[in-house]
C-alpha positions in Angstrom: -68.4 85.6 -69.9 -67.9 82.5 -71.9 -66.1 84.6 -74.6 -63.8 86.0 -71.8 -63.0 82.5 -70.4 -62.3 81.0 -73.9 -60.2 84.0 -74.9 -58.0 83.9 -71.8 -57.6 80.2 -72.2 -56.6 80.5 -75.9 -54.0 83.2 -75.4 -50.6 81.7 -76.3 -48.3 81.6 -73.3 -45.1 82.5 -75.1 -43.5 85.0 -72.7 -40.6 83.7 -70.6 -38.9 85.2 -67.6 -36.2 87.0 -69.6 -38.7 88.6 -72.0 -40.9 89.6 -69.1 -38.0 91.2 -67.2 -37.0 92.9 -70.5 -40.4 94.4 -70.7 -40.1 96.0 -67.3 -36.6 97.3 -68.1 -37.5 98.3 -71.6 -40.7 100.1 -70.8 -39.1 102.1 -67.9 -35.8 103.0 -69.5 -36.8 105.1 -72.4 -35.3 108.6 -73.1 -35.7 109.6 -69.5 -32.3 108.3 -68.4 -30.7 110.7 -70.8 -33.1 113.6 -70.6 -33.9 113.9 -66.9 -30.5 114.4 -65.0 -30.4 118.1 -65.7 -34.0 118.7 -64.7 -33.7 116.7 -61.5 -30.5 118.6 -60.4 -32.1 122.0 -61.4 -35.2 121.2 -59.3 -33.3 119.8 -56.3 -30.7 122.7 -56.3 -27.5 120.6 -56.0 -26.1 117.3 -57.1 -26.4 115.5 -53.7 -30.1 116.3 -53.4 -30.5 115.4 -57.1 -29.1 111.9 -56.5 -31.2 111.6 -53.4 -34.3 112.3 -55.5 -33.4 109.4 -57.9 -33.0 107.1 -54.9 -36.3 108.2 -53.3 -38.1 107.9 -56.7 -36.7 104.4 -57.1 -37.8 103.4 -53.6 -41.4 104.7 -54.3 -41.4 102.8 -57.6 -40.0 99.7 -56.1 -42.6 99.7 -53.3 -45.3 100.2 -55.9 -44.0 97.3 -58.0 -43.6 95.0 -55.0 -47.2 95.8 -53.9 -48.8 95.4 -57.3 -46.9 92.1 -57.9 -49.0 90.6 -55.1 -52.1 91.5 -57.0 -50.6 90.1 -60.2 -49.7 86.8 -58.6 -53.3 86.3 -57.3 -55.0 87.6 -60.5 -52.7 86.3 -63.3 -54.9 87.4 -66.1 -54.3 89.6 -69.2 -55.2 93.2 -68.7 -53.0 94.2 -65.8 -54.3 97.0 -63.6 -57.6 97.0 -65.5 -58.2 93.4 -64.5 -57.0 93.9 -60.9 -59.5 96.8 -60.3 -62.3 94.9 -62.1 -61.8 91.9 -59.8 -61.4 93.9 -56.5 -63.7 96.9 -56.9 -66.1 95.9 -59.6 -66.8 96.6 -63.2 -67.2 100.4 -63.0 -63.7 101.1 -61.6 -62.1 98.6 -63.9 -63.9 100.1 -66.8 -62.9 103.7 -66.0 -59.3 102.7 -65.9 -59.6 100.7 -69.1 -61.3 103.5 -70.8 -58.6 106.0 -69.8 -55.9 103.6 -70.8 -57.5 102.8 -74.2 -58.3 106.3 -75.4 -55.7 108.5 -73.7 -52.7 107.0 -71.9 -51.7 104.2 -74.2 -52.2 106.0 -77.5 -50.7 109.3 -76.3 -47.6 107.6 -74.9 -47.1 105.5 -78.0 -47.7 108.5 -80.2 -45.2 110.6 -78.3 -42.6 107.9 -78.4 -43.1 107.6 -82.2 -42.6 111.3 -82.6 -39.5 111.3 -80.4 -38.1 108.4 -82.4 -38.7 110.2 -85.7 -37.4 113.5 -84.5 -34.1 112.0 -83.4 -33.8 109.7 -86.5 -34.1 112.6 -88.9 -30.9 114.5 -88.0 -28.9 111.3 -87.5 -29.4 110.3 -91.1 -29.8 113.9 -92.5 -33.4 113.5 -93.5 -35.6 116.5 -94.1 -38.1 117.6 -91.3 -41.0 117.1 -93.8 -40.7 113.4 -93.2 -41.0 113.6 -89.4 -44.7 112.7 -89.3 -44.7 110.0 -92.0 -41.7 108.2 -90.3 -43.4 108.5 -86.9 -46.6 107.0 -88.2 -44.7 104.3 -90.1 -42.8 103.4 -86.9 -46.1 103.0 -85.0 -47.6 100.9 -87.8 -44.5 98.7 -88.1 -44.3 98.0 -84.4 -48.0 97.3 -84.2 -47.8 94.9 -87.1 -44.8 93.0 -85.6 -46.6 92.6 -82.3 -49.8 91.5 -84.0 -47.9 88.6 -85.5 -47.3 87.1 -82.1 -46.2 87.9 -78.5 -42.9 86.1 -79.0 -41.9 88.5 -81.8 -42.6 91.5 -79.7 -40.9 89.9 -76.8 -37.8 89.2 -79.0 -37.6 92.8 -80.1 -37.9 93.9 -76.5 -35.1 91.6 -75.4 -32.8 92.8 -78.2 -33.7 96.5 -77.7 -33.2 96.2 -73.9 -29.7 94.7 -74.4 -28.9 97.4 -77.0 -30.0 100.3 -74.8 -28.0 98.9 -71.8 -24.7 98.9 -73.9 -24.3 102.8 -74.1 -25.6 103.1 -70.5 -22.9 100.7 -69.3 -20.2 102.4 -71.3 -21.1 105.9 -69.9 -21.3 104.5 -66.4 -18.1 102.5 -66.4 -15.9 105.0 -68.3 -17.4 108.0 -66.6 -16.5 106.5 -63.2 -13.1 105.4 -64.3 -12.0 108.5 -66.4 -13.9 111.3 -64.7 -12.3 113.3 -61.9 -15.1 115.8 -61.0 -16.7 116.2 -57.6 -20.0 114.4 -57.5 -21.6 115.4 -54.3 -22.4 118.9 -53.0 -22.2 120.7 -56.4 -24.7 123.5 -56.9 -27.0 123.7 -59.9 -26.0 127.3 -60.7 -29.6 128.4 -60.8 -30.0 129.5 -57.2 -33.0 128.0 -55.3 -34.6 125.2 -57.3 -38.3 124.2 -57.4 -37.7 121.8 -54.5 -37.3 118.1 -53.8 -40.9 117.5 -54.6 -40.5 118.6 -58.2 -37.2 116.6 -58.4 -38.8 113.4 -57.2 -41.8 113.9 -59.5 -39.4 114.2 -62.4 -37.7 110.9 -61.5 -41.1 109.2 -61.1 -41.9 110.1 -64.6 -38.7 108.5 -65.7 -39.5 105.4 -63.7 -43.0 105.1 -65.2 -43.9 102.1 -67.2 -43.1 99.4 -64.7 -46.7 98.2 -64.4 -47.0 97.4 -68.1 -45.8 93.8 -67.8 -48.9 92.9 -65.8 -51.0 93.5 -68.9 -49.6 90.3 -70.5 -49.7 88.1 -67.4 -52.1 85.8 -69.1 -49.4 85.1 -71.8 -46.6 84.2 -69.3 -45.5 80.6 -68.9 -45.8 80.8 -65.1 -47.3 84.2 -64.1 -47.6 83.5 -60.3 -43.8 83.2 -60.0 -42.7 85.1 -63.1 -44.6 88.4 -62.7 -43.2 89.4 -59.2 -39.7 88.3 -60.1 -39.8 90.3 -63.4 -41.0 93.4 -61.6 -38.5 93.2 -58.7 -35.4 92.3 -60.8 -36.4 94.6 -63.7 -36.8 97.7 -61.4 -33.6 96.8 -59.6 -31.7 97.0 -62.9 -33.4 100.3 -63.7 -32.4 101.8 -60.3 -28.8 100.8 -60.7 -28.7 102.1 -64.3 -30.2 105.5 -63.4 -27.9 106.1 -60.4 -24.8 104.9 -62.3 -25.4 107.1 -65.3 -26.2 110.2 -63.1 -23.0 109.6 -61.0 -20.9 109.1 -64.1 -22.2 112.3 -65.8 -21.5 114.3 -62.6 -18.1 112.8 -62.5 -17.4 114.1 -66.0 -19.3 117.4 -66.0 -19.9 119.9 -63.2 -23.5 120.0 -61.9 -24.0 123.6 -63.2 -22.8 122.5 -66.7 -25.2 119.5 -66.7 -28.1 121.9 -65.9 -27.1 124.4 -68.6 -26.7 121.6 -71.2 -30.1 120.2 -70.4 -31.1 117.2 -72.5 -27.7 117.3 -74.3 -25.8 116.6 -71.0 -25.4 112.9 -71.6 -24.2 113.4 -75.2 -21.7 116.0 -74.0 -20.4 113.7 -71.3 -20.0 110.9 -73.9 -18.1 113.3 -76.2 -15.7 114.2 -73.4 -15.2 110.5 -72.7 -15.0 109.1 -76.3 -14.6 112.0 -78.6 -17.0 112.7 -81.4 -17.9 109.0 -81.7 -19.4 109.3 -78.2 -22.1 111.7 -79.3 -23.1 109.3 -82.1 -23.0 106.4 -79.7 -25.4 108.2 -77.4 -27.7 109.1 -80.3 -27.9 105.4 -81.3 -28.5 104.5 -77.7 -31.4 106.9 -77.3 -32.9 105.7 -80.6 -32.7 102.1 -79.5 -34.0 103.0 -76.1 -37.1 104.8 -77.5 -37.6 102.1 -80.1 -37.7 99.5 -77.3 -40.0 101.6 -75.1 -42.3 102.1 -78.1 -42.4 98.3 -78.7 -43.1 97.7 -75.0 -46.0 100.1 -74.7 -47.5 98.8 -78.1 -47.3 95.2 -76.9 -48.8 95.8 -73.5 -51.3 98.6 -73.9 -53.2 96.7 -76.7 -54.2 94.1 -74.1 -56.4 96.6 -72.3 -59.0 97.2 -75.0 -58.9 93.4 -75.6 -59.6 92.7 -72.0 -62.4 95.2 -72.0 -63.9 93.8 -75.2 -64.1 90.2 -73.9 -66.2 91.6 -71.1 -68.4 93.5 -73.6 -67.4 96.9 -72.3 -66.5 98.6 -75.6 -68.4 99.3 -78.8 -67.7 96.5 -81.3 -66.6 94.2 -78.5 -67.4 91.1 -80.6 -64.7 92.2 -83.0 -62.2 93.7 -80.6 -62.4 90.6 -78.4 -61.4 88.1 -81.1 -58.0 86.5 -81.3 -56.4 85.9 -84.7 -56.7 82.2 -85.5 -53.1 81.8 -86.6 -51.2 84.4 -84.5 -53.2 84.0 -81.3 -53.1 87.8 -80.7 -55.8 90.5 -80.4 -55.1 91.9 -83.9 -58.2 94.1 -84.0 -57.1 95.7 -80.7 -53.8 96.5 -82.1 -55.5 98.2 -85.1 -57.8 100.2 -82.8 -54.8 101.3 -80.8 -52.8 102.3 -83.9 -55.8 104.3 -85.3 -56.3 106.3 -82.0 -52.5 106.8 -81.7 -52.2 108.2 -85.3 -55.2 110.5 -84.7 -53.5 111.9 -81.6 -50.2 112.3 -83.4 -51.8 114.3 -86.2 -54.6 116.1 -84.5 -53.3 116.6 -80.9 -50.3 117.1 -78.7 -49.2 113.7 -77.4 -46.9 115.2 -74.8 -49.8 117.2 -73.3 -52.1 114.2 -73.4 -49.5 112.1 -71.7 -49.1 114.6 -68.9 -52.9 114.7 -68.4 -53.0 110.9 -68.2 -50.2 110.7 -65.7 -52.3 112.4 -63.0 -55.2 110.1 -63.3 -53.2 106.9 -63.7 -51.7 107.5 -60.2 -55.2 107.8 -58.8 -55.8 104.3 -60.1 -52.4 103.2 -58.8 -53.6 104.2 -55.3 -56.6 102.0 -55.7 -54.3 99.1 -56.7 -52.1 99.6 -53.6 -55.2 99.7 -51.3 -56.5 96.6 -53.1 -53.7 94.5 -51.5 -55.2 95.2 -48.1 -58.6 94.2 -49.4 -57.3 91.0 -50.9 -55.5 90.2 -47.6 -58.8 90.5 -45.8 -60.6 88.3 -48.3 -57.8 85.7 -48.3 -56.1 85.9 -44.9 -54.3 82.6 -45.4 -50.7 83.0 -46.7 -51.1 79.7 -48.6 -53.7 81.4 -50.8 -51.1 83.9 -52.0 -48.4 82.6 -54.5 -46.4 85.7 -53.6 -46.6 88.1 -50.6 -45.3 91.6 -50.7 -42.3 91.8 -48.3 -42.4 94.2 -45.4 -46.2 94.3 -45.3 -47.8 96.7 -44.4 -44.9 99.2 -44.6 -44.1 98.7 -48.3 -47.7 99.2 -49.5 -48.0 102.3 -47.2 -44.8 103.7 -48.8 -46.4 103.2 -52.2 -49.7 104.8 -51.1 -47.9 107.9 -49.6 -45.8 108.3 -52.7 -48.8 108.2 -55.0 -50.7 110.7 -52.8 -47.7 113.0 -53.0 -47.8 112.8 -56.8 -51.5 113.5 -57.0 -51.5 116.5 -54.6 -48.3 118.0 -56.1 -49.9 117.8 -59.6 -53.2 119.4 -58.3 -51.4 122.3 -56.8 -48.9 122.9 -59.7 -51.2 122.1 -62.7 -54.9 122.3 -61.8 -56.0 122.7 -65.4 -54.5 119.5 -66.6 -55.9 117.6 -63.6 -59.4 118.9 -64.5 -58.9 117.7 -68.1 -57.7 114.3 -66.9 -60.7 113.7 -64.6 -63.1 115.0 -67.3 -61.7 112.7 -70.0 -61.9 109.7 -67.7 -65.4 110.4 -66.4 -66.6 111.0 -70.0 -66.4 107.2 -70.4 -69.2 106.7 -67.9 -72.2 107.5 -70.2 -70.9 104.9 -72.7 -70.6 102.4 -69.9 -74.2 103.0 -68.8 -75.4 102.9 -72.4 -73.7 99.5 -72.9 -75.1 98.1 -69.7 -78.6 99.5 -70.4 -78.8 97.7 -73.7 -77.6 94.6 -72.0 -75.6 93.4 -75.0 -72.2 93.8 -76.5 -72.2 96.5 -79.1 
């Protein structure tokens, strides 16, 4: 416990409001804003329902962000959701989330982003496919190294990358709305009956994922009680506007059926119509910058989870993983562990599949976080004890809970095998937890 208190106290509080908000925007806006429009319209069946799915997905995500922000303001410690669950429900639930985040969700997502970045970088510069894996691994190592040097460096990259990715988004949105003349609403997908609004909303929620990552570095914010909720609210507001603007602009330039047939190339084709051949290259650069920024955001935030677990003695070699670098003030060893697991998943497994498996279980933990707000209200009934209170209580937390339940049950019915794997991988951490506690020492 003394190690935990000292480590939290010695973390450098370098993250300001702009960098924190950039983390939210940067981690949510990855490649999804360019890749998901066609899938959402195809599932919804027409453009009106497709845009409605983006709105509903944004509302669910915003309700989730507003709800969790109350937890973050009351528990402003590094570790994010891991720390919240640990404080509210006890060590077992916090440990299970941290275990899943450490061995699956974080590394799989980082690995997938590294591979996506490499795959798009190769054709842009005419590099042979044989270099795909080495460039992906080098990208992960480079980003891990930069963030290990200090939070302010990772925060700087995040701020620059976020601005860089918003430039092509703004250009498509503005010129698409001004120069396009296509009908936006009521345009059919061309595929007949789609998979339904459920699948459409689920696709948007995947694109919105990443909003909770800023809570992992609350202990390194200058004023987390005020800064964390503001960063989540404003960051998600920017994301919602960006998503809706780009979708409307693309539909203003291309018919809905054309968007669906083009798939992931719809945004690039829309840009080519607007700007000529230079538009396609612009979008390629925008996607590369977007993925690079998202890769940086996940690398920066996810490494804090094994660190938070280590300072509580919940991982093997906790004494090593829980140390901060004397000069940099960062959990360098946790960055190394994360990079090693990430590279292993990149070379030995399928990061996309692993990420899909992790998505199911992480929403189970999201529900626990939403319910935790009600528990904390009961423990601390006085409003003065809360630096921030979720607006619209209890309606907003209930919206978040219903949305999360929808995701879980939809996934169970549509992909039972992956849900079984997800639960199995998470529960596999329990024997290690019991072993560590039985020995009564930090391994």
